[in-house]
A tleap script that builds the chain and sets N, CA, C and O, in Angstrom:
source leaprc.protein.ff14SB
mol = sequence {
  NMET ASN GLU PHE ASP THR PRO GLU GLY ARG
  ALA TRP LEU VAL GLU LEU LEU GLN LYS ASN
  THR ALA THR VAL SER PHE THR LYS LYS ASN
  GLY GLU ARG ARG ASP MET THR CYS THR LEU
  SER PHE ASP VAL ILE PRO ALA VAL HIE HIE
  PRO LYS PRO LEU ALA GLU GLY ALA GLU SER
  LYS PRO LYS SER LYS THR ALA LEU SER VAL
  TYR ASP VAL ASN ALA ASP GLY TRP ARG SER
  PHE LEU TRP SER ASN VAL LEU GLU VAL GLN
  PHE SER LEU LEU GLU GLU THR LYS CASN
}
set mol.1.N position { 168.255 95.625 196.664 }
set mol.1.CA position { 167.736 96.498 195.649 }
set mol.1.C position { 166.584 96.560 195.934 }
set mol.1.O position { 166.084 95.546 196.422 }
set mol.2.N position { 165.757 97.734 195.742 }
set mol.2.CA position { 164.326 97.884 195.680 }
set mol.2.C position { 163.658 98.097 194.054 }
set mol.2.O position { 164.188 97.723 193.008 }
set mol.3.N position { 162.656 98.641 194.174 }
set mol.3.CA position { 162.098 98.772 192.786 }
set mol.3.C position { 162.803 100.188 191.964 }
set mol.3.O position { 163.198 100.341 190.808 }
set mol.4.N position { 162.743 101.116 193.166 }
set mol.4.CA position { 163.425 102.181 192.624 }
set mol.4.C position { 164.611 102.607 192.189 }
set mol.4.O position { 164.887 103.606 191.526 }
set mol.5.N position { 165.615 101.355 192.828 }
set mol.5.CA position { 166.778 101.568 192.335 }
set mol.5.C position { 167.064 100.219 191.290 }
set mol.5.O position { 167.464 99.106 191.632 }
set mol.6.N position { 166.750 100.662 190.011 }
set mol.6.CA position { 166.720 100.115 188.865 }
set mol.6.C position { 166.572 100.952 187.346 }
set mol.6.O position { 165.653 101.692 186.996 }
set mol.7.N position { 167.529 100.650 186.758 }
set mol.7.CA position { 167.546 101.962 185.761 }
set mol.7.C position { 165.881 102.446 184.975 }
set mol.7.O position { 165.636 103.456 184.317 }
set mol.8.N position { 164.937 101.281 185.361 }
set mol.8.CA position { 163.468 101.708 185.142 }
set mol.8.C position { 162.547 102.620 186.299 }
set mol.8.O position { 161.861 103.638 186.201 }
set mol.9.N position { 162.907 101.696 187.447 }
set mol.9.CA position { 162.673 102.916 188.792 }
set mol.9.C position { 163.055 104.358 188.582 }
set mol.9.O position { 162.309 105.261 188.959 }
set mol.10.N position { 164.431 104.634 187.868 }
set mol.10.CA position { 164.817 105.831 188.545 }
set mol.10.C position { 164.777 106.771 187.274 }
set mol.10.O position { 165.250 107.908 187.282 }
set mol.11.N position { 164.040 106.066 185.961 }
set mol.11.CA position { 163.399 106.646 185.102 }
set mol.11.C position { 162.095 107.169 185.264 }
set mol.11.O position { 161.775 108.316 184.954 }
set mol.12.N position { 161.377 106.353 185.733 }
set mol.12.CA position { 159.754 106.490 186.760 }
set mol.12.C position { 160.088 107.548 187.158 }
set mol.12.O position { 159.742 108.537 186.513 }
set mol.13.N position { 160.879 107.701 188.361 }
set mol.13.CA position { 160.515 108.552 189.558 }
set mol.13.C position { 161.213 109.861 189.265 }
set mol.13.O position { 161.023 110.852 189.970 }
set mol.14.N position { 162.277 109.859 187.895 }
set mol.14.CA position { 162.670 111.292 187.679 }
set mol.14.C position { 161.336 112.050 186.720 }
set mol.14.O position { 161.107 113.242 186.511 }
set mol.15.N position { 160.864 111.246 186.425 }
set mol.15.CA position { 159.709 111.920 185.243 }
set mol.15.C position { 158.900 112.150 185.825 }
set mol.15.O position { 158.157 112.875 185.164 }
set mol.16.N position { 158.395 111.912 187.078 }
set mol.16.CA position { 157.562 111.741 187.744 }
set mol.16.C position { 157.537 113.114 188.714 }
set mol.16.O position { 156.498 113.691 189.034 }
set mol.17.N position { 158.573 113.425 189.023 }
set mol.17.CA position { 158.988 114.366 189.739 }
set mol.17.C position { 159.438 115.922 189.216 }
set mol.17.O position { 159.741 116.986 189.756 }
set mol.18.N position { 159.294 115.392 187.825 }
set mol.18.CA position { 159.825 116.533 186.690 }
set mol.18.C position { 158.236 117.160 186.340 }
set mol.18.O position { 158.141 118.213 185.710 }
set mol.19.N position { 157.211 116.536 186.732 }
set mol.19.CA position { 155.585 116.758 186.664 }
set mol.19.C position { 154.649 117.201 187.535 }
set mol.19.O position { 153.620 117.873 187.472 }
set mol.20.N position { 155.421 116.521 188.544 }
set mol.20.CA position { 154.793 116.427 190.152 }
set mol.20.C position { 155.819 116.773 191.373 }
set mol.20.O position { 157.039 116.929 191.428 }
set mol.21.N position { 154.818 116.819 192.271 }
set mol.21.CA position { 155.356 117.224 193.444 }
set mol.21.C position { 155.014 115.547 194.487 }
set mol.21.O position { 153.842 115.198 194.625 }
set mol.22.N position { 155.969 114.831 195.010 }
set mol.22.CA position { 155.318 113.500 195.565 }
set mol.22.C position { 156.400 113.767 196.972 }
set mol.22.O position { 157.245 114.628 197.214 }
set mol.23.N position { 155.899 112.581 197.716 }
set mol.23.CA position { 156.679 112.356 199.356 }
set mol.23.C position { 157.516 111.052 199.061 }
set mol.23.O position { 156.976 109.949 199.147 }
set mol.24.N position { 158.604 111.166 198.774 }
set mol.24.CA position { 159.352 110.137 199.165 }
set mol.24.C position { 159.885 109.682 200.474 }
set mol.24.O position { 160.454 110.465 201.234 }
set mol.25.N position { 159.754 108.749 200.676 }
set mol.25.CA position { 160.162 108.310 201.797 }
set mol.25.C position { 161.646 107.048 201.636 }
set mol.25.O position { 161.915 106.063 200.949 }
set mol.26.N position { 162.145 107.679 202.501 }
set mol.26.CA position { 163.756 107.004 202.299 }
set mol.26.C position { 163.717 106.404 203.919 }
set mol.26.O position { 162.814 106.458 204.754 }
set mol.27.N position { 165.072 105.822 203.986 }
set mol.27.CA position { 165.994 105.583 205.422 }
set mol.27.C position { 166.853 106.454 205.460 }
set mol.27.O position { 167.046 106.297 204.255 }
set mol.28.N position { 167.565 107.241 205.719 }
set mol.28.CA position { 168.558 108.204 205.832 }
set mol.28.C position { 169.820 107.614 206.218 }
set mol.28.O position { 169.918 106.393 206.103 }
set mol.29.N position { 170.627 108.158 206.579 }
set mol.29.CA position { 172.299 107.304 206.324 }
set mol.29.C position { 172.075 107.064 207.620 }
set mol.29.O position { 172.019 105.836 207.695 }
set mol.30.N position { 171.886 107.599 208.874 }
set mol.30.CA position { 171.902 107.239 210.122 }
set mol.30.C position { 170.771 106.256 210.440 }
set mol.30.O position { 170.790 105.860 211.606 }
set mol.31.N position { 169.733 105.744 209.623 }
set mol.31.CA position { 169.004 104.761 210.017 }
set mol.31.C position { 167.367 105.341 210.057 }
set mol.31.O position { 166.432 104.573 209.831 }
set mol.32.N position { 167.200 106.531 210.316 }
set mol.32.CA position { 166.023 107.266 210.423 }
set mol.32.C position { 165.417 107.272 209.205 }
set mol.32.O position { 166.086 107.464 208.190 }
set mol.33.N position { 164.005 107.052 209.160 }
set mol.33.CA position { 162.783 107.107 208.333 }
set mol.33.C position { 163.251 108.798 208.319 }
set mol.33.O position { 163.771 109.532 209.159 }
set mol.34.N position { 162.719 109.008 206.739 }
set mol.34.CA position { 162.785 110.270 206.270 }
set mol.34.C position { 161.667 110.665 205.262 }
set mol.34.O position { 161.923 109.983 204.270 }
set mol.35.N position { 160.588 111.392 205.007 }
set mol.35.CA position { 159.672 111.553 204.545 }
set mol.35.C position { 159.577 113.235 203.920 }
set mol.35.O position { 159.355 114.256 204.571 }
set mol.36.N position { 159.835 113.092 202.417 }
set mol.36.CA position { 160.616 114.652 202.014 }
set mol.36.C position { 159.491 114.739 200.771 }
set mol.36.O position { 159.259 113.779 200.035 }
set mol.37.N position { 158.896 115.910 200.666 }
set mol.37.CA position { 158.090 116.363 200.002 }
set mol.37.C position { 158.972 116.971 198.950 }
set mol.37.O position { 159.603 117.995 199.209 }
set mol.38.N position { 159.056 116.326 197.644 }
set mol.38.CA position { 160.137 116.817 196.671 }
set mol.38.C position { 159.479 117.053 195.560 }
set mol.38.O position { 158.291 116.737 195.494 }
set mol.39.N position { 160.146 117.665 194.461 }
set mol.39.CA position { 159.769 118.066 193.339 }
set mol.39.C position { 161.113 118.025 192.485 }
set mol.39.O position { 162.184 117.871 193.073 }
set mol.40.N position { 161.062 118.168 191.042 }
set mol.40.CA position { 162.178 118.491 190.035 }
set mol.40.C position { 161.448 119.318 188.889 }
set mol.40.O position { 161.906 119.495 187.760 }
set mol.41.N position { 160.256 119.786 189.362 }
set mol.41.CA position { 159.718 121.054 188.225 }
set mol.41.C position { 159.816 122.403 188.527 }
set mol.41.O position { 159.473 123.015 189.539 }
set mol.42.N position { 160.386 122.812 187.397 }
set mol.42.CA position { 160.745 124.158 187.814 }
set mol.42.C position { 159.661 124.807 188.020 }
set mol.42.O position { 159.800 125.945 188.467 }
set mol.43.N position { 158.485 124.383 187.805 }
set mol.43.CA position { 157.305 125.563 187.797 }
set mol.43.C position { 156.802 125.563 189.171 }
set mol.43.O position { 155.814 126.276 189.350 }
set mol.44.N position { 157.269 124.909 190.210 }
set mol.44.CA position { 157.126 124.612 191.291 }
set mol.44.C position { 158.481 124.952 192.300 }
set mol.44.O position { 158.372 125.107 193.516 }
set mol.45.N position { 159.535 125.019 191.685 }
set mol.45.CA position { 160.863 125.448 192.698 }
set mol.45.C position { 160.927 127.081 192.366 }
set mol.45.O position { 160.875 127.443 191.190 }
set mol.46.N position { 161.046 128.088 193.484 }
set mol.46.CA position { 161.735 129.410 193.066 }
set mol.46.C position { 162.542 129.429 191.874 }
set mol.46.O position { 163.295 128.473 191.692 }
set mol.47.N position { 162.509 130.293 191.098 }
set mol.47.CA position { 163.425 130.958 190.514 }
set mol.47.C position { 164.700 130.808 190.860 }
set mol.47.O position { 165.607 130.275 190.221 }
set mol.48.N position { 164.727 131.534 192.378 }
set mol.48.CA position { 166.131 131.380 192.660 }
set mol.48.C position { 167.082 130.067 192.919 }
set mol.48.O position { 168.296 130.081 192.713 }
set mol.49.N position { 166.390 128.990 193.375 }
set mol.49.CA position { 166.931 128.269 193.431 }
set mol.49.C position { 167.029 126.872 191.821 }
set mol.49.O position { 167.451 125.715 191.810 }
set mol.50.N position { 166.450 127.702 190.760 }
set mol.50.CA position { 166.897 126.831 189.855 }
set mol.50.C position { 168.690 127.243 189.515 }
set mol.50.O position { 169.344 128.285 189.543 }
set mol.51.N position { 169.015 125.672 189.171 }
set mol.51.CA position { 170.353 125.549 188.903 }
set mol.51.C position { 170.786 126.568 187.730 }
set mol.51.O position { 170.090 126.847 186.753 }
set mol.52.N position { 172.242 127.134 188.058 }
set mol.52.CA position { 172.513 127.942 187.090 }
set mol.52.C position { 173.025 127.340 186.056 }
set mol.52.O position { 173.514 126.211 186.109 }
set mol.53.N position { 172.935 128.228 184.765 }
set mol.53.CA position { 173.575 127.656 183.869 }
set mol.53.C position { 174.591 127.482 183.800 }
set mol.53.O position { 175.240 128.082 184.656 }
set mol.54.N position { 175.437 126.574 182.779 }
set mol.54.CA position { 176.668 126.358 182.934 }
set mol.54.C position { 177.691 127.994 182.105 }
set mol.54.O position { 177.355 128.704 181.157 }
set mol.55.N position { 178.657 128.041 182.788 }
set mol.55.CA position { 179.360 129.265 182.067 }
set mol.55.C position { 180.309 128.317 180.493 }
set mol.55.O position { 180.721 127.158 180.468 }
set mol.56.N position { 180.375 129.464 179.311 }
set mol.56.CA position { 180.591 128.423 178.633 }
set mol.56.C position { 182.087 127.680 178.371 }
set mol.56.O position { 183.096 128.218 178.828 }
set mol.57.N position { 182.155 126.744 177.809 }
set mol.57.CA position { 183.127 125.551 178.348 }
set mol.57.C position { 183.611 124.937 179.515 }
set mol.57.O position { 184.590 124.222 179.727 }
set mol.58.N position { 182.308 125.569 180.541 }
set mol.58.CA position { 182.449 124.695 181.885 }
set mol.58.C position { 182.372 123.470 181.854 }
set mol.58.O position { 181.734 123.240 180.826 }
set mol.59.N position { 182.716 122.161 182.519 }
set mol.59.CA position { 181.987 120.764 182.611 }
set mol.59.C position { 181.303 120.995 183.359 }
set mol.59.O position { 181.457 121.898 184.180 }
set mol.60.N position { 180.307 120.211 183.286 }
set mol.60.CA position { 179.064 119.698 184.284 }
set mol.60.C position { 179.522 118.552 185.246 }
set mol.60.O position { 179.919 117.408 185.023 }
set mol.61.N position { 179.359 119.145 186.200 }
set mol.61.CA position { 179.340 117.734 187.655 }
set mol.61.C position { 178.912 116.560 186.863 }
set mol.61.O position { 178.158 116.770 185.913 }
set mol.62.N position { 179.246 115.496 187.095 }
set mol.62.CA position { 178.658 114.651 186.935 }
set mol.62.C position { 177.304 113.556 187.755 }
set mol.62.O position { 177.589 112.769 188.658 }
set mol.63.N position { 176.681 113.633 187.519 }
set mol.63.CA position { 175.413 113.004 188.036 }
set mol.63.C position { 175.697 111.828 188.984 }
set mol.63.O position { 176.684 111.100 188.882 }
set mol.64.N position { 174.866 111.727 189.790 }
set mol.64.CA position { 175.338 110.356 190.610 }
set mol.64.C position { 174.370 109.122 190.060 }
set mol.64.O position { 173.264 109.126 189.518 }
set mol.65.N position { 175.126 108.251 190.379 }
set mol.65.CA position { 174.493 107.359 189.945 }
set mol.65.C position { 173.675 106.089 191.255 }
set mol.65.O position { 172.874 105.156 191.199 }
set mol.66.N position { 174.349 106.678 192.141 }
set mol.66.CA position { 173.680 106.146 193.640 }
set mol.66.C position { 172.698 106.780 194.633 }
set mol.66.O position { 172.168 106.291 195.630 }
set mol.67.N position { 172.581 108.253 193.979 }
set mol.67.CA position { 171.520 109.313 194.794 }
set mol.67.C position { 171.074 110.044 193.943 }
set mol.67.O position { 171.615 109.917 192.845 }
set mol.68.N position { 169.877 111.150 194.057 }
set mol.68.CA position { 169.243 111.818 193.431 }
set mol.68.C position { 168.878 113.059 194.252 }
set mol.68.O position { 168.117 112.947 195.213 }
set mol.69.N position { 169.322 114.063 193.952 }
set mol.69.CA position { 169.308 115.913 193.857 }
set mol.69.C position { 168.075 116.116 193.813 }
set mol.69.O position { 167.771 116.015 192.625 }
set mol.70.N position { 166.822 116.436 194.647 }
set mol.70.CA position { 165.994 116.976 194.317 }
set mol.70.C position { 165.295 118.207 195.191 }
set mol.70.O position { 165.743 118.310 196.333 }
set mol.71.N position { 164.430 118.998 194.876 }
set mol.71.CA position { 164.181 120.194 195.671 }
set mol.71.C position { 163.003 119.693 196.683 }
set mol.71.O position { 161.891 119.288 196.344 }
set mol.72.N position { 163.522 119.819 198.024 }
set mol.72.CA position { 162.280 119.897 198.951 }
set mol.72.C position { 161.726 121.067 199.175 }
set mol.72.O position { 162.292 122.151 199.316 }
set mol.73.N position { 160.225 120.739 199.212 }
set mol.73.CA position { 159.523 122.183 199.021 }
set mol.73.C position { 159.522 122.703 200.732 }
set mol.73.O position { 159.834 123.813 201.162 }
set mol.74.N position { 159.141 121.704 201.371 }
set mol.74.CA position { 159.372 122.292 202.956 }
set mol.74.C position { 160.502 122.813 203.508 }
set mol.74.O position { 160.333 123.781 204.250 }
set mol.75.N position { 161.568 122.435 203.343 }
set mol.75.CA position { 162.941 122.310 203.411 }
set mol.75.C position { 163.793 124.294 202.693 }
set mol.75.O position { 164.727 125.037 202.995 }
set mol.76.N position { 162.687 124.246 201.705 }
set mol.76.CA position { 162.984 125.106 200.441 }
set mol.76.C position { 164.405 125.279 200.431 }
set mol.76.O position { 164.998 126.238 200.925 }
set mol.77.N position { 165.001 124.153 199.753 }
set mol.77.CA position { 166.041 123.530 199.432 }
set mol.77.C position { 166.176 123.164 198.656 }
set mol.77.O position { 165.367 123.533 197.805 }
set mol.78.N position { 167.450 121.957 198.093 }
set mol.78.CA position { 167.922 121.096 197.332 }
set mol.78.C position { 168.534 119.733 198.734 }
set mol.78.O position { 169.215 120.025 199.717 }
set mol.79.N position { 168.182 118.758 198.490 }
set mol.79.CA position { 168.410 117.421 199.020 }
set mol.79.C position { 168.470 116.617 198.146 }
set mol.79.O position { 168.246 116.682 196.937 }
set mol.80.N position { 168.855 115.673 198.940 }
set mol.80.CA position { 169.120 114.203 197.982 }
set mol.80.C position { 168.657 112.857 198.638 }
set mol.80.O position { 168.082 113.116 199.695 }
set mol.81.N position { 168.700 111.621 198.408 }
set mol.81.CA position { 168.273 110.597 198.910 }
set mol.81.C position { 169.304 109.242 198.202 }
set mol.81.O position { 169.828 109.619 197.154 }
set mol.82.N position { 169.499 108.461 198.408 }
set mol.82.CA position { 170.420 107.210 197.994 }
set mol.82.C position { 169.147 106.331 197.192 }
set mol.82.O position { 168.027 106.278 197.699 }
set mol.83.N position { 169.421 105.757 196.080 }
set mol.83.CA position { 168.518 105.460 195.614 }
set mol.83.C position { 168.019 103.899 196.391 }
set mol.83.O position { 166.866 103.470 196.376 }
set mol.84.N position { 168.992 103.342 196.928 }
set mol.84.CA position { 168.839 102.146 197.638 }
set mol.84.C position { 167.850 102.252 198.822 }
set mol.84.O position { 167.438 101.281 199.456 }
set mol.85.N position { 167.501 103.601 199.061 }
set mol.85.CA position { 167.162 103.589 200.249 }
set mol.85.C position { 165.562 103.987 200.332 }
set mol.85.O position { 164.870 104.183 201.331 }
set mol.86.N position { 165.281 104.027 199.178 }
set mol.86.CA position { 163.564 104.783 199.111 }
set mol.86.C position { 163.049 103.488 199.469 }
set mol.86.O position { 163.656 102.436 199.265 }
set mol.87.N position { 162.058 103.572 199.939 }
set mol.87.CA position { 161.081 102.533 200.742 }
set mol.87.C position { 159.716 102.820 199.504 }
set mol.87.O position { 159.147 102.007 198.776 }
set mol.88.N position { 159.504 104.433 199.671 }
set mol.88.CA position { 157.738 104.248 198.616 }
set mol.88.C position { 157.762 105.707 198.325 }
set mol.88.O position { 158.415 106.603 198.859 }
set mol.89.N position { 156.981 105.732 197.450 }
set mol.89.CA position { 156.513 107.358 196.670 }
set mol.89.C position { 155.160 107.229 197.044 }
set mol.89.O position { 154.530 106.177 197.151 }
set mol.90.N position { 154.649 108.699 197.287 }
set mol.90.CA position { 153.516 108.759 197.359 }
set mol.90.C position { 152.947 110.005 196.181 }
set mol.90.O position { 153.858 110.570 195.577 }
set mol.91.N position { 151.784 110.360 195.906 }
set mol.91.CA position { 151.990 111.045 194.739 }
set mol.91.C position { 150.176 111.303 193.998 }
set mol.91.O position { 149.486 110.532 193.332 }
set mol.92.N position { 149.985 112.301 194.350 }
set mol.92.CA position { 148.533 112.313 193.418 }
set mol.92.C position { 148.479 113.081 191.885 }
set mol.92.O position { 148.963 114.200 191.719 }
set mol.93.N position { 147.867 112.365 190.880 }
set mol.93.CA position { 147.150 112.916 189.729 }
set mol.93.C position { 147.032 113.998 189.855 }
set mol.93.O position { 147.878 114.599 189.191 }
set mol.94.N position { 146.306 114.710 190.460 }
set mol.94.CA position { 145.404 115.406 190.636 }
set mol.94.C position { 146.251 116.461 190.497 }
set mol.94.O position { 146.013 117.159 189.511 }
set mol.95.N position { 147.572 116.940 191.483 }
set mol.95.CA position { 148.365 117.917 191.758 }
set mol.95.C position { 149.344 117.638 190.619 }
set mol.95.O position { 150.522 117.714 190.969 }
set mol.96.N position { 149.106 117.295 189.177 }
set mol.96.CA position { 149.910 117.531 188.283 }
set mol.96.C position { 150.153 118.935 187.592 }
set mol.96.O position { 149.252 119.584 187.061 }
set mol.97.N position { 151.385 119.299 187.656 }
set mol.97.CA position { 151.912 120.348 186.979 }
set mol.97.C position { 151.573 120.511 185.449 }
set mol.97.O position { 151.348 119.464 184.842 }
set mol.98.N position { 151.500 121.877 184.648 }
set mol.98.CA position { 151.290 122.159 183.670 }
set mol.98.C position { 152.389 122.034 182.746 }
set mol.98.O position { 152.761 123.161 182.417 }
set mol.99.N position { 153.192 120.940 182.083 }
set mol.99.CA position { 154.190 121.558 181.428 }
set mol.99.C position { 154.258 122.065 179.633 }
set mol.99.O position { 155.258 122.628 179.188 }
savepdb mol mol.pdb
quit
């Protein structure tokens, strides 16, 4: 287990990504290291990629306890990583978006 694979670590990273773009480094399932520049900020994510609202009466998809879906700004699409595979997170406070 790493410091991101805890309730506190997960909450911290989600909150960071809701306000900023960050580079998350993690080990892919095939063992390769990946550095992904990503965000959860709707100020950065193009409107066409915003999650669709649920239809009335529809059930939401349960959130994964092992992975986080994020918007990859370089790939221009949604990707995910496993919490247990996160190696490091790099970000700049100067890039914080206005909410």
